[in-house]
SETORMI-467418 format. One record per residue (C-alpha): residue number from 1; x, y, z. Coordinates in nm, 2 decimals. Layout:
N
+-----+--------+--------+--------+
|  nr |     xx |     yy |     zz |
+-----+--------+--------+--------+
| NUM |      X |      Y |      Z |
...
+-----+--------+--------+--------+
//
This chain:
269
+-----+--------+--------+--------+
|  nr |     xx |     yy |     zz |
+-----+--------+--------+--------+
|   1 |   1.34 |  -8.08 |   7.19 |
|   2 |   1.35 |  -8.46 |   7.24 |
|   3 |   1.09 |  -8.70 |   7.13 |
|   4 |   1.06 |  -9.10 |   7.19 |
|   5 |   0.82 |  -9.36 |   7.07 |
|   6 |   0.70 |  -9.64 |   7.29 |
|   7 |   0.52 |  -9.92 |   7.15 |
|   8 |   0.44 |  -9.75 |   6.82 |
|   9 |   0.17 |  -9.55 |   6.96 |
|  10 |   0.27 |  -9.38 |   7.27 |
|  11 |   0.43 |  -9.07 |   7.18 |
|  12 |   0.68 |  -8.88 |   7.40 |
|  13 |   0.79 |  -8.51 |   7.36 |
|  14 |   1.05 |  -8.35 |   7.60 |
|  15 |   1.15 |  -7.99 |   7.67 |
|  16 |   1.38 |  -7.81 |   7.90 |
|  17 |   1.24 |  -7.73 |   8.23 |
|  18 |   1.33 |  -7.37 |   8.17 |
|  19 |   1.03 |  -7.24 |   8.38 |
|  20 |   1.15 |  -7.45 |   8.71 |
|  21 |   1.48 |  -7.20 |   8.70 |
|  22 |   1.25 |  -6.88 |   8.71 |
|  23 |   1.12 |  -6.69 |   9.02 |
|  24 |   0.77 |  -6.59 |   8.92 |
|  25 |   0.73 |  -6.24 |   8.89 |
|  26 |   1.12 |  -6.22 |   8.94 |
|  27 |   1.36 |  -5.98 |   8.73 |
|  28 |   1.43 |  -6.26 |   8.50 |
|  29 |   1.04 |  -6.35 |   8.43 |
|  30 |   0.95 |  -5.96 |   8.37 |
|  31 |   1.25 |  -5.96 |   8.14 |
|  32 |   1.12 |  -6.25 |   7.91 |
|  33 |   0.77 |  -6.10 |   7.93 |
|  34 |   0.88 |  -5.79 |   7.77 |
|  35 |   1.11 |  -5.98 |   7.54 |
|  36 |   0.83 |  -6.21 |   7.40 |
|  37 |   1.02 |  -6.42 |   7.15 |
|  38 |   1.34 |  -6.42 |   6.94 |
|  39 |   1.38 |  -6.13 |   6.70 |
|  40 |   1.59 |  -6.20 |   6.37 |
|  41 |   1.79 |  -5.87 |   6.30 |
|  42 |   1.94 |  -5.93 |   5.97 |
|  43 |   2.23 |  -6.21 |   5.97 |
|  44 |   2.18 |  -6.24 |   6.37 |
|  45 |   1.94 |  -6.30 |   6.63 |
|  46 |   1.84 |  -6.13 |   6.92 |
|  47 |   1.77 |  -6.45 |   7.15 |
|  48 |   1.45 |  -6.48 |   7.37 |
|  49 |   1.69 |  -6.64 |   7.67 |
|  50 |   2.01 |  -6.51 |   7.80 |
|  51 |   2.30 |  -6.73 |   7.73 |
|  52 |   2.37 |  -6.87 |   8.06 |
|  53 |   2.00 |  -7.00 |   8.10 |
|  54 |   1.99 |  -7.14 |   7.72 |
|  55 |   2.30 |  -7.35 |   7.85 |
|  56 |   2.17 |  -7.45 |   8.22 |
|  57 |   1.89 |  -7.55 |   8.05 |
|  58 |   2.01 |  -7.74 |   7.70 |
|  59 |   1.90 |  -8.09 |   7.65 |
|  60 |   2.27 |  -8.27 |   7.60 |
|  61 |   2.33 |  -8.62 |   7.50 |
|  62 |   2.46 |  -8.86 |   7.71 |
|  63 |   2.34 |  -8.69 |   8.03 |
|  64 |   2.07 |  -8.66 |   8.25 |
|  65 |   1.86 |  -8.37 |   8.15 |
|  66 |   1.59 |  -8.20 |   8.35 |
|  67 |   1.26 |  -8.17 |   8.14 |
|  68 |   0.86 |  -8.11 |   8.10 |
|  69 |   0.74 |  -8.42 |   7.90 |
|  70 |   0.40 |  -8.52 |   7.73 |
|  71 |   0.27 |  -8.86 |   7.69 |
|  72 |   0.06 |  -8.85 |   7.42 |
|  73 |  -0.17 |  -9.20 |   7.34 |
|  74 |  -0.25 |  -9.22 |   6.97 |
|  75 |  -0.49 |  -9.39 |   6.76 |
|  76 |  -0.38 |  -9.57 |   6.44 |
|  77 |  -0.54 |  -9.27 |   6.26 |
|  78 |  -0.33 |  -9.03 |   6.46 |
|  79 |  -0.61 |  -8.89 |   6.65 |
|  80 |  -0.52 |  -8.78 |   7.00 |
|  81 |  -0.72 |  -8.97 |   7.26 |
|  82 |  -0.53 |  -8.93 |   7.59 |
|  83 |  -0.23 |  -8.72 |   7.75 |
|  84 |  -0.03 |  -8.73 |   8.06 |
|  85 |   0.19 |  -8.37 |   8.11 |
|  86 |   0.48 |  -8.49 |   8.38 |
|  87 |   0.82 |  -8.33 |   8.50 |
|  88 |   1.09 |  -8.59 |   8.42 |
|  89 |   1.44 |  -8.64 |   8.38 |
|  90 |   1.58 |  -8.77 |   8.05 |
|  91 |   1.89 |  -8.91 |   7.85 |
|  92 |   1.93 |  -8.82 |   7.52 |
|  93 |   2.09 |  -9.12 |   7.34 |
|  94 |   2.16 |  -9.00 |   6.98 |
|  95 |   2.09 |  -8.65 |   6.79 |
|  96 |   1.91 |  -8.67 |   6.44 |
|  97 |   2.08 |  -8.40 |   6.19 |
|  98 |   2.01 |  -8.29 |   5.83 |
|  99 |   2.25 |  -8.52 |   5.69 |
| 100 |   2.15 |  -8.86 |   5.89 |
| 101 |   1.78 |  -8.79 |   5.83 |
| 102 |   1.90 |  -8.76 |   5.43 |
| 103 |   2.11 |  -9.07 |   5.45 |
| 104 |   1.76 |  -9.22 |   5.65 |
| 105 |   1.51 |  -9.11 |   5.37 |
| 106 |   1.74 |  -9.24 |   5.08 |
| 107 |   1.84 |  -9.57 |   5.25 |
| 108 |   1.71 |  -9.88 |   5.05 |
| 109 |   1.49 | -10.08 |   5.26 |
| 110 |   1.65 | -10.42 |   5.20 |
| 111 |   1.98 | -10.29 |   5.22 |
| 112 |   2.25 | -10.49 |   5.41 |
| 113 |   2.49 | -10.19 |   5.47 |
| 114 |   2.43 |  -9.90 |   5.65 |
| 115 |   2.56 |  -9.55 |   5.54 |
| 116 |   2.82 |  -9.39 |   5.71 |
| 117 |   2.61 |  -9.10 |   5.81 |
| 118 |   2.37 |  -9.34 |   5.98 |
| 119 |   2.65 |  -9.51 |   6.18 |
| 120 |   2.60 |  -9.40 |   6.51 |
| 121 |   2.23 |  -9.44 |   6.49 |
| 122 |   2.23 |  -9.82 |   6.36 |
| 123 |   2.07 |  -9.96 |   6.66 |
| 124 |   1.78 |  -9.70 |   6.70 |
| 125 |   1.70 |  -9.76 |   6.31 |
| 126 |   1.38 |  -9.93 |   6.39 |
| 127 |   1.27 |  -9.66 |   6.61 |
| 128 |   1.35 |  -9.38 |   6.34 |
| 129 |   1.11 |  -9.57 |   6.10 |
| 130 |   0.85 |  -9.62 |   6.33 |
| 131 |   0.89 |  -9.20 |   6.35 |
| 132 |   0.91 |  -9.15 |   6.03 |
| 133 |   0.57 |  -9.35 |   5.96 |
| 134 |   0.42 |  -9.17 |   6.24 |
| 135 |   0.53 |  -8.82 |   6.08 |
| 136 |   0.38 |  -8.88 |   5.76 |
| 137 |   0.02 |  -9.02 |   5.91 |
| 138 |   0.05 |  -8.69 |   6.12 |
| 139 |   0.11 |  -8.45 |   5.80 |
| 140 |  -0.14 |  -8.67 |   5.61 |
| 141 |  -0.42 |  -8.57 |   5.86 |
| 142 |  -0.33 |  -8.24 |   5.87 |
| 143 |  -0.33 |  -8.19 |   5.50 |
| 144 |  -0.64 |  -8.37 |   5.53 |
| 145 |  -0.80 |  -8.10 |   5.78 |
| 146 |  -0.69 |  -7.83 |   5.53 |
| 147 |  -0.40 |  -7.71 |   5.59 |
| 148 |  -0.17 |  -7.56 |   5.33 |
| 149 |   0.25 |  -7.58 |   5.28 |
| 150 |   0.38 |  -7.33 |   5.07 |
| 151 |   0.66 |  -7.35 |   4.89 |
| 152 |   0.82 |  -6.98 |   5.00 |
| 153 |   1.22 |  -7.05 |   4.99 |
| 154 |   1.40 |  -6.80 |   5.16 |
| 155 |   1.66 |  -6.63 |   4.90 |
| 156 |   2.01 |  -6.79 |   4.91 |
| 157 |   2.14 |  -6.47 |   5.05 |
| 158 |   2.43 |  -6.53 |   5.36 |
| 159 |   2.25 |  -6.15 |   5.56 |
| 160 |   1.94 |  -6.41 |   5.54 |
| 161 |   2.06 |  -6.70 |   5.60 |
| 162 |   1.91 |  -6.73 |   5.97 |
| 163 |   1.55 |  -6.63 |   5.84 |
| 164 |   1.55 |  -6.96 |   5.68 |
| 165 |   1.58 |  -7.18 |   5.97 |
| 166 |   1.23 |  -7.35 |   6.03 |
| 167 |   1.03 |  -7.32 |   6.36 |
| 168 |   0.84 |  -7.63 |   6.50 |
| 169 |   0.52 |  -7.37 |   6.49 |
| 170 |   0.49 |  -7.15 |   6.21 |
| 171 |   0.08 |  -7.18 |   6.21 |
| 172 |   0.04 |  -6.80 |   6.29 |
| 173 |   0.09 |  -6.71 |   5.92 |
| 174 |  -0.22 |  -6.95 |   5.83 |
| 175 |   0.00 |  -7.19 |   5.66 |
| 176 |   0.36 |  -7.38 |   5.66 |
| 177 |   0.65 |  -7.32 |   5.47 |
| 178 |   0.75 |  -7.65 |   5.28 |
| 179 |   1.06 |  -7.76 |   5.49 |
| 180 |   1.34 |  -7.95 |   5.33 |
| 181 |   1.34 |  -8.33 |   5.33 |
| 182 |   1.61 |  -8.38 |   5.54 |
| 183 |   1.51 |  -8.08 |   5.77 |
| 184 |   1.44 |  -8.24 |   6.12 |
| 185 |   1.20 |  -7.98 |   6.20 |
| 186 |   0.98 |  -8.09 |   5.90 |
| 187 |   0.89 |  -8.40 |   6.17 |
| 188 |   0.93 |  -8.18 |   6.47 |
| 189 |   0.66 |  -7.93 |   6.38 |
| 190 |   0.40 |  -8.27 |   6.28 |
| 191 |   0.51 |  -8.42 |   6.60 |
| 192 |   0.46 |  -8.10 |   6.82 |
| 193 |   0.09 |  -8.06 |   6.67 |
| 194 |  -0.07 |  -8.31 |   6.90 |
| 195 |   0.14 |  -8.23 |   7.16 |
| 196 |  -0.04 |  -7.84 |   7.15 |
| 197 |  -0.36 |  -8.03 |   7.10 |
| 198 |  -0.33 |  -8.15 |   7.46 |
| 199 |  -0.22 |  -7.89 |   7.60 |
| 200 |  -0.52 |  -7.69 |   7.46 |
| 201 |  -0.74 |  -7.96 |   7.61 |
| 202 |  -0.53 |  -7.96 |   7.97 |
| 203 |  -0.60 |  -7.57 |   8.00 |
| 204 |  -0.96 |  -7.56 |   7.87 |
| 205 |  -1.04 |  -7.84 |   8.12 |
| 206 |  -0.87 |  -7.71 |   8.40 |
| 207 |  -1.05 |  -7.34 |   8.30 |
| 208 |  -0.70 |  -7.20 |   8.33 |
| 209 |  -0.68 |  -6.85 |   8.10 |
| 210 |  -0.51 |  -6.91 |   7.81 |
| 211 |  -0.46 |  -6.77 |   7.46 |
| 212 |  -0.56 |  -7.00 |   7.17 |
| 213 |  -0.49 |  -6.98 |   6.81 |
| 214 |  -0.86 |  -7.04 |   6.61 |
| 215 |  -0.93 |  -6.94 |   6.25 |
| 216 |  -1.29 |  -6.87 |   6.15 |
| 217 |  -1.50 |  -7.02 |   5.88 |
| 218 |  -1.37 |  -6.88 |   5.52 |
| 219 |  -1.62 |  -6.64 |   5.40 |
| 220 |  -1.84 |  -6.81 |   5.08 |
| 221 |  -1.80 |  -6.52 |   4.88 |
| 222 |  -1.38 |  -6.54 |   4.90 |
| 223 |  -1.41 |  -6.97 |   4.85 |
| 224 |  -1.59 |  -6.85 |   4.49 |
| 225 |  -1.33 |  -6.58 |   4.43 |
| 226 |  -1.08 |  -6.86 |   4.49 |
| 227 |  -1.29 |  -7.09 |   4.24 |
| 228 |  -1.25 |  -6.79 |   3.98 |
| 229 |  -0.89 |  -6.83 |   4.06 |
| 230 |  -0.87 |  -7.20 |   4.03 |
| 231 |  -1.05 |  -7.17 |   3.68 |
| 232 |  -0.79 |  -6.90 |   3.54 |
| 233 |  -0.51 |  -7.15 |   3.67 |
| 234 |  -0.65 |  -7.46 |   3.51 |
| 235 |  -0.70 |  -7.62 |   3.82 |
| 236 |  -0.98 |  -7.92 |   3.81 |
| 237 |  -1.22 |  -7.88 |   4.06 |
| 238 |  -1.61 |  -7.97 |   4.09 |
| 239 |  -1.83 |  -7.73 |   4.25 |
| 240 |  -2.11 |  -7.83 |   4.47 |
| 241 |  -2.46 |  -7.96 |   4.36 |
| 242 |  -2.56 |  -7.56 |   4.42 |
| 243 |  -2.29 |  -7.44 |   4.19 |
| 244 |  -2.12 |  -7.30 |   4.48 |
| 245 |  -1.74 |  -7.37 |   4.60 |
| 246 |  -1.66 |  -7.67 |   4.77 |
| 247 |  -1.53 |  -7.71 |   5.13 |
| 248 |  -1.24 |  -7.52 |   5.19 |
| 249 |  -1.07 |  -7.86 |   5.26 |
| 250 |  -1.10 |  -7.93 |   4.88 |
| 251 |  -1.00 |  -7.62 |   4.73 |
| 252 |  -0.66 |  -7.67 |   4.95 |
| 253 |  -0.63 |  -8.00 |   4.83 |
| 254 |  -0.70 |  -7.90 |   4.45 |
| 255 |  -0.40 |  -7.62 |   4.44 |
| 256 |  -0.21 |  -7.90 |   4.63 |
| 257 |  -0.19 |  -8.15 |   4.37 |
| 258 |  -0.18 |  -7.93 |   4.09 |
| 259 |   0.12 |  -7.77 |   4.26 |
| 260 |   0.26 |  -8.12 |   4.26 |
| 261 |   0.15 |  -8.24 |   3.97 |
| 262 |  -0.04 |  -8.58 |   4.11 |
| 263 |  -0.32 |  -8.52 |   3.89 |
| 264 |  -0.68 |  -8.38 |   3.91 |
| 265 |  -0.85 |  -8.38 |   4.29 |
| 266 |  -1.23 |  -8.39 |   4.35 |
| 267 |  -1.45 |  -8.23 |   4.64 |
| 268 |  -1.41 |  -8.36 |   4.96 |
| 269 |  -1.73 |  -8.39 |   5.16 |
+-----+--------+--------+--------+
//
């Protein structure tokens, strides 16, 4: 996946045009439907895509690549305003890996020298700083809506090394595993979220059959049980005027603040 930013509020996301390389209902199309997803088996993976297709569709640096792109117009608060899907040809200028991202995060704002890990990205530093600010904005927006980040570190076992690889979207579990600060996937999963919203709106507007992931409102009894747990853990929490548990977002915020040691949290209206 590749990303670009225009003017600070138009985010572009680009993915390989794999679908354009398949014949509808052809042998490979039917095989992919049966395969469904990549599967981790110990210290290796059974990949979703055959190796030749992966290689042919990969987004390569300094080359023209066929892609499927979406332009996302975002408000200053990170809300999705407009979107546009299109087929495109993109040229990847640079790659942000764990080493360069760590150097970017540790870089002093007024430093006159550029760390070695950022030398190749020097001309793109203003763009990366804008992306960093956007990622932080989208993350705060997600957490404010009640999303959870859980510290579920994978054991440092060689046989499970592949299981530690982050994916852009892990919300099928109902939460995100906390990503390492220097993990580029931590940025991607925030940037992908408005694209998913755009796709959902697009499919709904066209009345096309599609699967949507939704989360029902929590049962009030379950929320009150969670409040009891909070009391047992000494999590500062304010109940509503009726004595019942606050909104789910307020509970999530209270537990998150307790975990990070940032102080007390109050109920969110």
